[in-house]
N, C-alpha and C positions, 0 to 999 in steps of 0.2 A: 813487516817490522814496525814496531811502535817505539816511542822514546824510551819506555821502560826496559827495552831489550837492547839498547845501544850499549856497546862495550862488550868485552869478553866474558865468558863464563855464564853460569846459571844463576838464577835468582832464588833467594830464600825469602819468600813473600810472607811478611809478618802482618796478619790482619788484626792489629792491636787496637780494636775498637774500645777495649777496656783500657783507657789511658787517662791520666789526670789532666791532659792537655785541654780537653773539651769541657768536661764537667767534673765536679768533685766525685771521688770514688765512692762516697757514701750514697750517691744517687744510683743505687743498684738496679732499680727497675728500668730506668731509661737506658743504662749501659747494657742490660740484658736485651732490651728491645733493639738497640743498635747492633749488638753482636749477631742477631739473627740475620743481618744483611751480609755477614762475612763470606758466605759461599760465593758471592759474585766475584770475589778475587780469583776464582778458578779461571775466569776468562783471561787473566794475564799470563797464564802458565805456558811454558814450552817444555819439550822433553828434557828431563833432568832436573827440572825445578822442584822446589820444596815449598809447600803451602802450609803455614801454621795458622790454624783457625780455632776460634773459641766455641764453635758449634760443629757437630758432625755433618758431613755431606752425604746425601742419599745416593745410592747406586744409580737410580734413574737420572738424577741431575748430572752426575759425573759423565754418564754415557752421552747424555744430550750435549753437554758442553764440548767434550772431546771430539765427538763426531763432527760438530760444526767447525771446530778449530783445525781438524785434521791432525790431532795429537794422539798418539797411542795411549790408551787409558792407563796402562801400568807404568808409563814412563814418568809420571809425576807422583811424588811422595806427598801424602797428606798427613799432617800431625794435628790431632785434636787436643786442645788444652781444656780440661774441665773448668767449669765456672768456679772462680775463686774470689769470694767477696772481699772487697777492700784491697785487692792486690792487682797491680798492673799486669797485663798479660805477659809482658816480657819477663817479669819476675816469677810468674806462676809456672813457667816451664820448669824451673828448678824445684819448686814446691811439689810438683807431681812426678819428679824423677825423669823428666823428658829432656833435660839439658844434655846429658851424656849421649843418648841416641842421636840428638841433633848434631852434636859435635862430631860424631862418627860420620854422619852424612856429609858434613862440611869438609872433613878431611878427604873424603872421596871426590870432592869437587873443589880442587885447589884454587879455582878462579871465581868461586861463588861470591855473591854480593847480597847484602840485606836490603830489602825494599819494605820499609814499614809504612803502615797507613799514617801513623803520627810519629814524627821525629821527636821523641821525648827522652828523658834521662834513662828510662829503662831500656829502650831500644838501642840507644847509643852504647850503654853498658854491655848489652848482649852482643852487639857487633864487636866491641873491643875484646870481650871474653872469647868469642869465636875466632878472633883475628881475621875478620873479613870487613871490607869497606861498606859504608852505607851509600846506596844509590841516591844522588849522583855526586857525592862529595869527592872532589879530586884529592883531598888530603886524607881520605879514608873515613874518619868519624868526625862529626861536628864538635867543636870545642865547647866548654862549659858556657862561655859568653854567648855563643850562638843559641844554645839551648835555653838560656835565660831570656834572650830576646824573643825567641819563638813562643815561649810560655807567656810572656807579657803581651805579645800581639794577639794571642788567642783569648784575651780578656776584652770586655767592652771598653773599660777605661784605658787600657794600654793602646787599643786601636784609636780611640778618640784623641789621645795625646799625640800620637804620630801623625794621624790624619790631619789634625789641625796644623801641625808644623809643615805639612806638605801642601797645604792650601786646599784641601778637600772640603766641600760644603757639607756641614753636619746639622742634624736637628739640634735645637737648643736643649741642653741637658746638663746634669750635674752628677758627680760621683758622691756617694754617701755610704754610711754604715747602716746596718739594720736598725740601730737605735735612732738614727736620724731619718729613716725612710719615710715615716708618716709626715713629718714636718716638711721635708723637701718636696714630697708629692703635693702637699697642700699648697706650697709656695708656687710650684710650677703650674698648678691648675688655676692660679689667678691670672696667668698669662696665656694659657692654652686650654681649649675646651676638653682636650683628651691627652693623656700621657701614657707612656709605656714604662713599666717597671721591669728592669732586666737584671737578673742575677749576673754578677760581673763575669763569672766564667760559666758560659752556657753556650749551647749550639743547637741548630736544627729547630728552633722555636721553643725548646725546652727552657723553662724558667722565665717566660714572659707573662706579664700581667697587664691588662689594659684597664685603665681607670678613667672615667669621665667625670667632669665637674658635676657635683650634685649626687654622685653615687654614695650609697651607704658604705661605711667602713667594712672591709672583708671580715667574715666570721672566723676565718682560719687563724690559728695562733700566730703571733708576731714572729718575724724571723729572728735568728740569734743576733744579739746586739753587735757582735763583732763581724758579722757577715758583710760583704761588699756588694753594692748595688749601683746601677746607673739608671737615673730617671730622665727620660727624654720626652719632648713633645711628640705626639703622634702626628706624622705627616700624612695628610690626605693624599692618596696617590691612585693612579690608574694601573700601574704595573710595578712588579718587583723584578729586578734584573740582576744579572751578575756577569762578571768576566773572569776567566781563568788565566792566570799568568804562570810563567815558568822562569825562575831565576837561576842564572848560571854565573860562573866566574867572569864570563866575557860579555854578558848582557842580559836583557830581559825581553821575553817574548809574550805577547798576548795570544794564547793558543786558540781559544774559542770564547764565545759569549752566548747568552741565551736568556730566556724569560723563565723565572721561577714560578711554579704553580704553588699557591699557598692555600692552606686550610686552617683558619683560626690562628693565624700567625706562625704556623708551622710549615716547614718545607714538605710539599706533597708531590713534586714532580718538576720536570724541566723540559724546555723546548729550545733547540738550537739549530741553526744560528739565529741570533736576534734579528728581528725585522721590524720596520716601521718606527724606529727611534729617530727623533729629529736630529739633523746634522750636528747641531751644537752639542746636544746631549751625547751623541756617539763620539764626538771628538773628546769631550770630557771623560767619558768612560775609558777610552783608550789611554789618554794622558794620565788619569788618576791611577789606573792599573799599573802602568809602567813606572810611575813615581813610587808607588808602594813597593813594587818589585825591586826598584833601585835601592830603596832603603833596606829591604830584607837582604839583598845581595851584599850590601856594605856591612851588614851585621854578620855575614858569613853564611847566610842561609842559601841552600841550593835545593831546587825542586819546585813543586806546584804550590800555588796559593790562589785564593779567590777573593774577590771584592764584591760584596753584596750591597745593593742600592735600591731605592725606590724612585719612581719617576712620576711627577705630578702631571695634572692635566695639561699644563702649559709647557711641558717638556723639561722642567727643572729636575735635576738629579740631586738626591741627598744620599750620602754614603752612610751605611748603618754599621757594618762590621766587616772583618776579614777572617778568613780561615786559613791558617798557615799549616796546611797538612793536605793529604789527599781527601777529597770531599765526596759527597754523594754523587757527583757527576763525572769524576775523573776516570773511574773504571768503565762507565758506560761509553764515554768518548773514546777511550782506548780500544774498547771492544768494537765499536763501529768503525774506527779507523783501520783496525786489523782486518775486519771482515770485508771491507769495501776497498781495500788497498789505498786509494787516494784519499779516502775519508771525506769526500765532499757531500755526503748525504745530509739531508735534513733528518734530525732524529729527536726523539722525545723519550722521557721516562715517566712512569706513573704507576698507579695501582688499579688493576681491573678487578672488580669484585664479582665473583661468581654467585649465582643464585643458590647454589648448593655446594657443599665441600666436594673436592675432587682429589684424586691422587695426581702425582706429577705426570704420569703417562697419560692419564685421562685428559689433563689440561692440554698436553701436546697434541693429542688426537683431535680435540676440539679445534685447535688452531689449524691443523692439517685439513680437516674436513671443510673448514671455511676458506681455505686457500690463503691463510695468513702465515703459516709456519715458514720462517726464514730458513733457507738452506744454502750451503756454500755455492757461490756463484750467482745468487739472486741479487737483484738491485733494490728490492724492498721486501718488507715483511715484519713480523713480530717475533721477538725473542723473550723467553722467560729468563730474565737475567739473574734471578736469585732462585734458591731452592724452594720446595713446597712450603707455603706459609703454615704456621701452627694451626690456624683455623681452617685450612684447606680452601679458603675462599678469596683471600686478599692477595692476588697474584701480582708481584712486581714485574713489570715488563719494560722492554725498550723496543720502540718501533723506529724503523728507518725507511726512507723513501727519497726519490730524486727531488721532490719539491715539498713545500709546506702544505700545499693544497692536497696532494696525494697522501701526505702524512696524516692529515686530519681525517681523510676518508678511511684510512686503515684503523685509526683509533675508534671511529664510530662503528666500524664493522666488528672490532674486537669487543666493544661493549655489548653489542647485539649477540655475539657468539657466546659470551659468558652469561648473558641474560641479565645484566645489570649495568648501571652507569659506571663509567670510569671515574676515578678520583684524581 
C-alpha cells in the first residue's frame, strides 16, 4: 500500500503533463517531451484503476509492469488522449470524444477518485464534471482560491514572494518583463559575475539562460515585451538537493529527500535518501520544507510538493523554486515503496544510454543476462520505469539497493551492460 491508495475505491489517474501549471501551453515541444514520460504512471495502478495518458503504452511495457506489481493485465483500463496543441489534457478528453466513455467507467466505479499529476483548473473541472473527488481533498475538489494559489506558487516570482515571507534564504534577484530583461540583467551583472535568466513559469530546467559578465548579447530574438522573467545571481554550489513534502488538513510531512542530478541546468536524475549534508543545512532543509507546506495547507492545498535548493561548498543552502504538483520523483518513490514494502531502500533515477537502439524486450533481456533485472521479492535491481524511448537508446531507469554503495555498483554495471555511460 502506498499513500495514493489510501481511502476507498479505485483511482482515475490523470497523467496531465500537458498543463498550463508548469509552462505556457504554447511550448509544445517541451510539453510533448514531458508527455513521453507519462507511461511511468502505470506503476501506480491497482486492479480496477483507470489510467489516462497522452501517449500510448506498448504491450511489452504493460506486461513488464503488471508482472512486477502482481496486477492482472486486463484489470486496468488505459485511455490514450491524442496530442492536442494548446489544449490542456483534461479538456482534450472532450475534444476527442473520450469524456462519455470515461463517464461510463466512473459510473461503474462509484467510489472512484481522480489523481492528477497537476492540480490545475482543467483537472478540477473534470473531477467536478465526473462527480468524483480529487485525491486527497477531504472536501472533494479544490476551491478556486486554492487553484489560484497553486498556480502562483508554480511561478518563480510567486515562490520568491512566499519564500521571502517564510524566511528562506534566496539568491539575489528581481522580477521583470521581457522589455526590462536586458537592463535588469546588466544591472545584476554589476553585482554578480554570473546570473540566471528564468522564464517566470517554467520547470525541469526549461526556460533557463545563464549569462556571465562580459558575454556578448544573445543572437536570438528578444522575448515578448509583456513576458515575465526572474533574473537571479548564479550561486556557485557543489550540490543540488530537494525535499518532497506532503500537505494535509492535519499537518505537513517531509516524505523523502535526495540529491538532484543536473545536466546544463536541467534535471537529469535523482538519488535518495540525501546523505552527507551538514547538520545545519539538513535542519534548514526540513524546517523550510515544513514551512512551505504549512503555507500551502493554509491555502487549502492537499498533496505532494517539492522544494528545490542548491548547497554551497561551505554548506549554505539557497532555495530556488518549488513544484506544487507531482514531480519527476514522486512516482519513482511510490514505486520503490510499493515494491519493497517498508520502502527503506536507497534508490536513484536516471537515463542509461545504450550503444544501439533496442526493443523493450531486448532491454529487459540485457538486464536479466547481467543479473540486474528487478523481480518481485528482490532487495535490489534495476527497473525500466518508463516505456521504450523514441530513439530506442535513452532508457529511463530506477535502481534500488539496500545501501548507497551497492546502488552505485548497480548503476556502474547498468552502464556497462548497455554499453554507454549513464546520464
